[in-house]
C-alpha positions in Angstrom: 61.6 -215.4 51.1 58.9 -213.6 49.6 58.4 -212.0 53.0 62.1 -211.0 52.6 61.9 -210.1 49.2 59.0 -207.6 50.0 60.7 -206.0 53.0 63.8 -205.7 51.3 61.7 -203.8 48.4 59.8 -201.3 50.6 63.1 -200.6 52.7 64.5 -199.5 49.3 61.5 -197.6 47.7 60.6 -195.4 50.7 62.4 -192.6 49.6 61.0 -192.2 46.3 58.1 -190.5 45.0 54.8 -191.6 45.2 54.3 -192.4 41.6 57.3 -194.8 41.7 55.8 -196.2 44.6 52.1 -195.9 44.1 51.5 -198.5 41.5 50.3 -201.7 42.6 52.3 -203.8 40.6 55.3 -202.2 41.8 56.4 -204.7 44.3 55.4 -207.8 42.1 57.5 -206.2 39.5 60.8 -205.5 41.9 60.3 -208.6 43.2 60.7 -210.5 39.9 64.2 -208.2 39.2 65.6 -209.8 42.2 65.3 -212.9 40.9 66.7 -211.8 37.7 69.9 -209.7 38.8 71.5 -208.2 41.8 69.2 -206.2 43.9 71.6 -203.5 44.3 72.2 -203.3 40.0 68.5 -203.0 39.5 67.2 -200.0 41.6 68.4 -196.1 42.1 69.5 -195.5 45.4 70.9 -191.9 45.1 67.4 -190.2 45.0 69.7 -187.0 44.0 66.3 -184.9 43.7 64.3 -184.6 46.7 61.2 -182.9 45.2 58.0 -185.0 45.7 55.5 -185.4 42.7 53.4 -182.2 42.7 49.7 -182.4 43.2 47.2 -181.0 40.6 46.6 -178.0 42.5 50.4 -177.7 42.8 51.3 -178.4 39.3 48.2 -175.9 38.1 50.1 -172.9 40.0 53.9 -174.2 39.7 56.6 -172.0 39.5 56.8 -170.8 35.9 60.4 -172.2 35.4 59.1 -175.6 36.5 55.9 -174.9 33.9 58.5 -173.8 31.2 60.7 -177.1 31.8 57.4 -179.4 31.7 56.3 -177.4 28.4 59.8 -177.9 26.6 59.8 -181.5 27.3 56.2 -182.1 25.9 57.2 -180.2 22.9 60.0 -183.2 22.1 57.6 -185.8 23.5 57.9 -187.6 19.9 61.8 -187.2 19.3 63.6 -190.2 18.6 67.4 -190.7 20.5 70.5 -190.0 18.4 73.0 -191.9 20.2 76.8 -192.1 19.1 79.3 -195.0 19.8 81.6 -192.1 19.9 81.6 -188.6 21.2 84.4 -186.0 20.7 83.9 -182.0 21.7 87.0 -181.5 24.2 89.6 -179.2 22.5 88.0 -179.0 19.7 85.8 -175.7 18.1 82.5 -176.1 16.2 82.7 -177.2 12.9 85.9 -179.1 13.7 86.1 -182.6 13.7 82.9 -184.4 14.9 82.2 -181.8 17.4 78.9 -180.5 15.6 77.1 -183.9 15.6 78.8 -184.7 19.0 76.9 -181.4 20.7 73.7 -182.2 19.3 73.7 -185.6 20.2 74.7 -184.6 23.7 71.7 -182.7 24.1 69.6 -186.2 24.4 71.2 -186.4 28.1 69.7 -183.1 28.9 66.2 -184.1 27.5 66.3 -187.3 29.4 67.3 -185.7 32.7 64.3 -182.9 32.1 61.9 -185.5 31.2 62.4 -187.7 34.3 61.9 -184.4 35.9 58.6 -183.7 34.1 57.4 -187.5 34.8 58.4 -186.9 38.2 56.7 -183.7 38.5 53.5 -184.6 36.7 53.0 -188.4 36.8 52.3 -188.4 33.3 53.8 -191.6 31.7 54.6 -190.0 28.4 57.5 -188.6 29.8 58.4 -191.8 31.6 58.2 -193.7 28.3 60.5 -190.9 26.5 63.3 -191.5 29.2 62.7 -195.3 28.9 63.7 -194.6 25.2 66.6 -192.9 25.3 68.3 -194.8 28.4 67.8 -197.7 26.1 69.5 -196.2 23.1 72.4 -194.7 24.7 72.9 -197.7 27.0 73.2 -200.1 23.9 75.3 -197.6 21.9 77.6 -195.4 23.5 81.1 -196.6 24.0 82.8 -194.9 26.7 86.2 -192.8 25.8 86.8 -192.0 29.5 87.5 -188.3 28.3 85.4 -186.5 31.0 85.4 -183.3 29.0 83.5 -185.2 26.1 81.4 -187.4 29.1 80.7 -184.7 31.9 77.2 -184.3 30.5 76.7 -188.2 31.1 75.3 -186.6 34.6 72.1 -186.3 33.3 71.4 -189.9 32.1 72.7 -190.8 35.5 69.8 -188.5 36.9 67.5 -189.8 34.4 68.1 -193.1 35.6 68.1 -192.3 39.4 64.5 -190.6 39.2 63.0 -193.3 37.0 64.3 -196.7 37.9 62.0 -198.4 40.0 59.6 -197.8 37.1 61.6 -198.6 33.9 60.9 -202.0 32.2 63.5 -204.4 33.7 65.4 -204.4 29.9 66.6 -200.8 30.2 67.0 -200.7 34.1 69.2 -203.4 33.7 71.4 -202.3 30.5 71.8 -198.8 31.8 72.7 -199.7 35.2 75.5 -201.9 33.6 76.6 -198.8 31.6 76.8 -196.8 34.4 78.8 -199.0 36.8 80.9 -199.8 33.5 81.4 -196.0 33.1 82.7 -195.4 36.7 84.8 -198.6 37.3 86.5 -197.4 34.2 87.2 -193.9 35.4 88.0 -195.5 38.9 90.9 -197.8 37.2 92.3 -194.9 35.1 92.8 -192.8 37.8 94.3 -195.6 39.8 96.6 -196.6 37.4 98.0 -193.2 37.2 101.7 -192.5 39.4 101.2 -190.3 42.8 101.1 -187.2 43.0 98.8 -186.6 40.5 99.8 -184.1 37.9 98.1 -182.4 34.5 94.8 -183.4 33.5 94.3 -185.9 37.0 94.9 -182.5 39.1 92.8 -180.0 37.4 89.2 -179.8 36.3 89.5 -182.8 34.2 89.6 -184.9 37.6 86.7 -182.8 38.8 84.7 -184.2 36.3 85.9 -188.1 36.6 85.1 -187.4 40.5 81.6 -186.6 39.5 80.8 -188.9 37.3 82.1 -191.9 39.7 80.3 -190.4 42.7 77.1 -190.1 41.3 77.3 -193.5 39.8 78.6 -195.0 42.9 75.6 -193.4 45.0 72.5 -194.3 42.3 74.0 -197.5 42.1 74.5 -198.0 45.9 78.0 -199.9 45.3 79.8 -199.9 48.3 83.2 -200.2 47.0 82.8 -197.4 44.2 81.1 -195.2 47.0 84.6 -195.8 49.0 86.3 -194.9 46.0 84.4 -191.8 45.6 85.3 -190.6 48.5 89.0 -191.6 48.8 89.5 -189.8 45.0 87.3 -186.7 46.2 89.4 -185.8 49.2 92.6 -186.3 47.5 91.7 -184.2 44.4 90.6 -181.4 47.0 94.0 -181.7 48.1 95.9 -182.0 44.5 93.4 -179.5 43.3 92.5 -176.6 45.9 95.3 -174.7 47.9 94.7 -173.9 51.7 93.6 -170.0 50.9 90.7 -171.5 48.7 92.5 -171.1 45.2 92.4 -173.4 42.8 94.9 -175.2 40.5 92.6 -174.2 37.4 93.2 -170.8 38.4 96.9 -170.9 38.3 97.1 -172.8 35.0 94.2 -170.7 33.2 94.1 -167.5 34.7 90.6 -167.6 34.5 87.7 -167.7 36.9 85.6 -169.3 33.9 87.6 -172.6 35.0 87.3 -172.0 38.7 83.1 -172.6 38.2 84.0 -175.0 35.5 86.4 -177.3 38.2 84.1 -176.5 41.4 80.6 -177.3 40.0 81.3 -181.1 39.0 82.5 -181.3 42.7 79.6 -179.5 44.3 77.4 -182.1 42.4 79.2 -184.9 43.6 78.9 -183.7 46.9 75.1 -183.3 46.7 75.0 -187.1 45.6 77.1 -187.7 48.9 74.6 -185.4 50.6 71.5 -187.9 50.0 73.5 -190.7 51.6 74.1 -188.3 54.6 77.5 -187.9 53.6 79.0 -184.3 54.0 81.8 -183.5 51.9 81.2 -179.7 51.8 83.7 -179.2 54.9 85.7 -182.2 54.5 89.4 -181.4 54.7 92.8 -183.0 52.7 95.8 -183.5 54.0 96.8 -179.7 53.0 94.1 -178.6 55.4 91.9 -177.4 52.0 88.2 -178.1 51.7 85.9 -177.6 49.1 83.8 -175.0 51.2 87.3 -172.8 51.0 87.0 -172.9 47.3 83.7 -171.5 47.1 84.2 -169.0 49.9 87.3 -167.7 47.7 85.0 -167.3 44.3 82.3 -165.7 46.5 83.5 -162.1 46.3 84.4 -162.3 42.4 80.2 -163.7 42.3 79.1 -160.7 44.2 81.1 -158.3 42.1 83.3 -157.1 45.0 86.1 -158.3 43.1 86.9 -158.5 38.9 88.7 -160.2 36.9 90.3 -160.0 33.4 90.1 -163.4 31.7 92.8 -165.8 30.4 95.5 -163.3 30.1 98.2 -165.5 31.6 97.0 -168.6 30.6 99.5 -171.4 30.2 97.1 -173.4 27.8 97.2 -172.8 23.9 93.4 -173.5 23.1 92.9 -170.5 25.6 94.2 -168.2 23.1 93.0 -170.2 19.9 89.2 -169.7 21.7 89.7 -166.0 21.9 91.1 -165.6 18.7 87.7 -167.4 17.1 85.6 -165.1 19.1 84.2 -167.6 21.5 82.3 -165.4 24.3 84.0 -165.4 27.9 87.7 -166.1 27.0 88.5 -162.5 27.1 87.4 -159.4 28.9 85.7 -159.1 32.6 84.2 -162.4 34.2 80.8 -162.5 34.1 79.6 -163.4 37.5 76.3 -164.5 36.2 78.0 -167.5 34.6 78.0 -169.0 38.1 74.3 -169.1 38.8 74.1 -172.5 38.7 76.9 -173.6 40.7 75.8 -171.4 43.5 72.2 -172.6 43.4 73.7 -176.0 43.4 76.1 -175.3 46.3 73.1 -173.7 48.2 71.6 -176.8 48.4 74.7 -178.0 50.3 74.7 -175.2 52.7 72.0 -172.2 52.8 75.0 -169.6 53.5 75.4 -169.7 49.8 71.7 -168.9 49.1 72.3 -164.9 49.2 74.8 -165.4 46.7 72.8 -167.6 44.1 69.6 -165.1 44.5 72.3 -162.1 43.9 73.3 -163.8 40.5 69.3 -164.4 39.8 66.4 -164.1 41.3 65.0 -167.6 40.2 67.2 -171.2 39.6 67.6 -172.9 36.6 64.5 -174.8 35.8 65.6 -178.1 36.1 67.0 -177.4 39.3 63.5 -175.7 40.9 61.8 -179.3 40.1 64.9 -181.2 41.4 65.9 -179.8 44.5 63.2 -176.9 45.0 64.0 -175.9 48.8 67.0 -174.2 50.1 69.4 -176.7 52.4 68.8 -176.9 55.8 
């Protein structure tokens, strides 16, 4: 039995970083966790970030963006988590309702992600302790609302767990895995309860964010049922949201490339999670013949500046006019291609054909992505 557990542990952790597999007590701790909880629930499997830990010389000469990310986390090592039981930012402006405290609390999720990346890059346990503290606080406090706009940034929490799970205390690992499973299964149940064909927010960008959270959760937990649901819902949403010419339902509804980008980025993130399990969702075609690749290709001329678009002129959503009247940037005038920088740097990790677009938008990727996936897709 001990030999079997050791074999399983070695197999499940072979793709993790040197830090994650290097501790001498790791096999024993992992074996004990097997006895205490289901194996798949205790260990992250997605390994979304492919970069190995940096060696000392590499850290010294690391990309400035990587150095900046590590430095930003170092400055917050003593921060305490600010979890809320409930968040709400969707459909509200700054200073309305609980928008401000929600926005402040949501910054914890980005800090978790960045701290996990700093730990991966430096092997400094101070960053791991920060992740542990924040994961436990949020997993034991927050109650999912299943509003995907309010909860889309929980991708940071899922990534933090995915990067650190094997090194976390068992208590934190298990409560976080249970939280992620609750979140994903709740979204699947919500979607499957809807009549077909899906309409409204189950067809537009809201659904893209649901699919992202389900896919990331499914692959990090290595849950077969969730993975099957994620792939089914991803393909269904491609057919509901993307036309055969690559245009999206959000563009029709909002008359804004802002929402095309907001719609496609979570789908690209979902596809990257699948990519880590050797599933290529980028060219997957829905029943109408559309694919995620078609939508990215449709947006490319706008990102390159060969086509332009005045934003929200014919939007059918009243909140867009409210934000324009409030003077929020981006809700009037010509679309700014640089707002799609992160989208195309993520897409370049799926297919190198998008690398020139990303480089045109910015010579360097976002710092977190430089640490997470520094190499272009093969």
